C-alpha positions in Angstrom: 73.7 110.4 133.8 75.0 106.9 134.1 77.9 106.1 135.9 80.7 104.6 133.8 81.1 101.8 136.2 77.4 100.8 135.5 77.6 100.8 131.9 80.8 98.7 131.8 79.9 96.2 134.6 76.4 95.2 133.9 77.4 93.3 130.9 80.6 91.7 132.5 78.5 90.9 135.6 76.0 89.3 133.5 78.3 86.8 132.0 79.3 84.9 135.3 75.6 85.1 136.9 72.6 82.6 136.9 70.0 83.2 134.4 67.5 84.7 136.6 69.7 87.5 138.1 71.3 88.0 134.5 68.1 88.7 132.9 67.2 91.2 135.6 70.5 93.1 135.6 70.2 93.4 131.8 66.7 94.7 132.1 67.8 97.4 134.4 70.9 98.0 132.3 68.6 98.6 129.3 66.4 101.0 131.3 69.5 103.0 132.7 70.8 103.3 129.3 67.5 104.6 127.9 67.3 107.2 130.7 71.0 108.2 130.2 70.2 108.6 126.3 67.0 110.6 127.2 68.7 113.2 129.2 72.1 113.5 127.7 72.1 112.6 124.0 68.6 112.7 122.4 67.6 115.3 120.1 64.7 117.7 120.7 63.2 118.7 123.9 64.6 116.2 126.3 62.4 117.5 129.3 59.3 116.4 127.2 61.1 113.0 126.6 61.9 112.4 130.2 58.4 113.1 131.0 57.3 110.6 128.4 59.6 108.0 130.0 58.6 108.6 133.4 54.8 108.2 132.4 55.8 104.7 130.7 57.6 103.8 133.8 54.3 104.1 135.8 52.9 102.1 133.2 55.5 99.4 133.7 54.6 99.2 137.3 51.1 98.6 136.4 52.2 95.9 133.8 51.3 98.1 130.8 54.2 99.8 129.3 54.8 100.8 125.7 58.3 100.7 125.1 60.0 97.5 124.6 62.7 98.1 127.1 60.2 98.8 129.8 58.3 95.6 129.1 61.5 93.7 130.2 61.7 96.2 133.2 58.2 95.4 134.2 58.9 92.0 134.8 62.0 92.9 136.9 60.6 95.4 139.1 57.5 93.0 140.0 59.6 89.8 140.6 62.6 91.8 142.6 60.1 94.4 144.2 62.1 97.5 143.1 60.5 100.6 144.5 59.1 103.0 141.8 60.6 106.0 143.4 64.4 104.4 143.3 63.9 104.5 139.3 62.3 107.7 139.2 65.4 109.2 141.0 67.4 108.4 137.9 65.0 110.5 135.7 65.1 113.3 138.1 68.8 113.3 137.9 68.5 113.8 134.3 66.0 116.7 134.8 68.4 118.4 136.9 71.1 118.2 134.3 68.9 120.0 131.9 69.0 123.2 134.2 71.9 122.9 136.7 75.2 123.5 135.4 77.4 124.0 138.5 77.4 122.7 142.1 78.5 125.1 144.8 79.5 122.7 147.5 80.2 119.1 148.1 77.1 118.5 149.8 75.1 119.7 146.6 77.3 117.3 144.6 76.7 114.4 147.1 72.8 115.3 146.9 73.1 115.0 143.1 74.6 111.7 143.2 71.7 110.6 145.2 69.7 110.8 142.2 72.2 110.1 139.6 74.2 107.1 140.8 72.7 105.6 144.3 69.7 104.1 142.7 71.9 101.8 140.4 73.4 100.1 143.5 70.0 99.9 145.4 68.5 98.4 142.3 71.1 95.7 142.2 70.7 94.9 145.7 67.0 94.3 145.2 67.9 92.0 142.3 69.7 89.8 144.9 67.1 90.2 147.5 69.6 92.3 149.7 68.2 95.8 149.9 68.2 95.9 153.7 68.8 99.7 154.8 72.2 99.0 156.3 73.4 97.6 153.0 71.7 100.2 151.1 73.6 102.9 152.9 77.0 101.1 152.2 75.9 100.8 148.3 75.2 104.6 148.5 78.8 105.4 149.7 80.3 103.2 146.8 77.9 104.7 144.0 78.5 108.3 145.0 82.4 107.6 144.9 82.1 106.1 141.8 80.1 109.1 140.4 82.8 111.5 141.8 85.6 109.5 140.3 83.8 109.7 136.8 83.5 113.5 137.1 87.2 113.7 137.9 88.0 111.5 134.5 85.6 113.6 132.6 86.4 116.9 133.8 87.3 118.4 130.3 84.5 116.8 128.4 82.1 118.0 131.0 83.5 121.4 130.8 83.0 121.6 127.0 79.4 120.6 127.4 78.9 123.7 129.7 79.0 121.6 133.0 81.1 121.5 136.0 80.4 118.9 138.6 83.3 119.4 140.9 82.2 121.8 143.5 82.7 125.5 142.9 84.1 126.0 146.6 87.0 123.6 145.9 87.6 125.3 142.5 88.0 128.6 144.4 90.2 127.0 147.0 92.7 125.7 144.8 92.6 128.7 142.4 91.3 126.6 139.5 89.5 128.1 136.4 87.7 126.0 133.9 89.3 127.5 130.8 92.7 126.4 132.0 91.5 122.9 131.0 92.1 124.0 127.5 95.7 124.2 127.6 96.2 120.4 126.7 97.3 119.4 130.1 96.1 119.9 133.7 98.3 122.7 135.6 99.6 121.9 139.0 96.9 123.7 141.1 94.3 121.6 138.9 96.2 118.5 139.9 96.1 119.3 143.4 92.4 119.8 143.2 91.7 116.5 141.5 94.1 114.6 144.1 92.1 116.0 146.7 88.7 114.9 144.9 90.2 111.4 144.2 91.3 110.9 147.8 87.9 112.1 149.1 86.2 109.7 146.7 88.6 106.7 147.4 88.0 107.0 151.3 84.3 107.0 150.5 84.5 103.9 148.3 86.6 102.2 150.7 84.1 102.9 153.7 81.4 101.2 151.5 83.3 98.3 150.4 82.6 96.4 153.5 79.4 95.5 151.7 81.1 93.0 149.5 81.8 90.7 152.6 78.2 91.0 153.7 76.4 89.8 150.5 75.8 86.3 149.3 78.1 84.9 146.4 76.6 86.1 143.3 75.6 89.6 144.7 79.3 89.7 146.2 80.5 89.0 142.5 78.6 91.8 140.9 79.2 94.4 143.5 82.9 93.7 143.8 83.2 94.5 140.1 81.9 98.1 140.7 84.4 98.6 143.9 87.2 97.3 141.8 86.6 99.5 139.0 86.5 102.4 141.2 89.8 101.5 142.9 91.3 100.8 139.5 90.2 104.2 138.3 91.8 105.9 141.2 95.0 104.3 140.7 94.8 105.3 137.0 94.3 108.8 137.9 97.1 108.8 140.3 99.5 107.1 137.8 98.7 109.9 135.5 99.6 112.5 138.3 96.0 113.6 138.4 96.0 115.0 134.7 92.9 113.6 133.0 93.4 116.2 130.3 96.5 115.3 128.5 95.7 111.5 128.0 93.5 108.4 128.8 93.1 107.6 132.3 90.8 104.5 131.9 92.3 101.6 133.8 93.6 98.4 132.4 91.3 95.6 132.6 94.0 93.6 134.4 94.2 96.0 136.9 90.4 96.0 137.6 90.5 92.2 137.6 93.4 92.2 140.4 91.6 94.7 142.4 88.4 92.5 142.1 90.3 89.4 143.3 91.6 91.4 146.3 88.1 92.3 147.2 86.8 89.1 147.2 89.7 87.3 149.1 89.5 90.3 151.9 85.7 90.7 152.0 86.0 94.3 151.2 88.3 95.3 153.9 91.7 97.1 152.9 
C-alpha cells in the first residue's frame, strides 16, 4: 500500500520544485500509485499482476520497459541512481498484503513498514542526491511513523477489508476486539490503544524529523511536507479523542501548513 502522505504530498511538493526534481518525483509518484493499484485495487489475480510489474521494472532498469509509467520511471532511476531493490520492496509489500492479514507484534509491523513505506522516503532522497546511510535511517523513521499513523486513521476500513495492521499483542493488552469497531464509535479501551499507537508513532516521527535540517533547500521543502502531514494527523487524531471511527480525522490543510512552517523554521527540532 502507499502511505497517504505520499499520495497527497508528491503532487503538492511538485508545484514548488524546479523542473528536474519535479519530473522525477512525479515519475516516482506514478510508479507508487501503479504498485498500490496492482496490489490493493486491481481485479483478477493480483499476485500475477505484481509479478508482471516487477518484470517490467527490471526492463526499466535495462531501458526497455513496456508500460508508459515505467518509461518515465526508467529515466528517473537512471539519472538519480535509485537502486532496483528499493523499488522492488514496494512490490514485495503488496505481495505480503495478499497473504498476511495480521501482525503479531510491533516488530513485525515495523518490518512490514520497511517494505511498504520506507522505500518512498529513500527514493525521494535519491532524487535530491542525499541518500547517505545516516539520512536514509532518519527517513526510515519518518516513513514508518507515517505508515503507523495511517493505520490508526484507517483501522475501521482495514478491518472491513479483512486486515488488522495494529499489533495483536497490543490489541490483547488493551482488551480490544475488531468487531467492536462496527458500533459507530471507538470504545474507551480502543481509544486508549490508539492513543498509545499515535504517541509511539509521534515519537518515532519526531526522532526522524531532524532530517529536515540536514537537507538542502528543495529536499528540505519536500521532506518537511511529509513530516508536517504526520504531525498534523497526530494532532487530528488527538482532537478526535483518538476515535477515527465516528468521524473523519483528516487534518485541515491550514494545520499541515502551520506544521510545515514550524519545521522549516526549527530545522526539524521540536
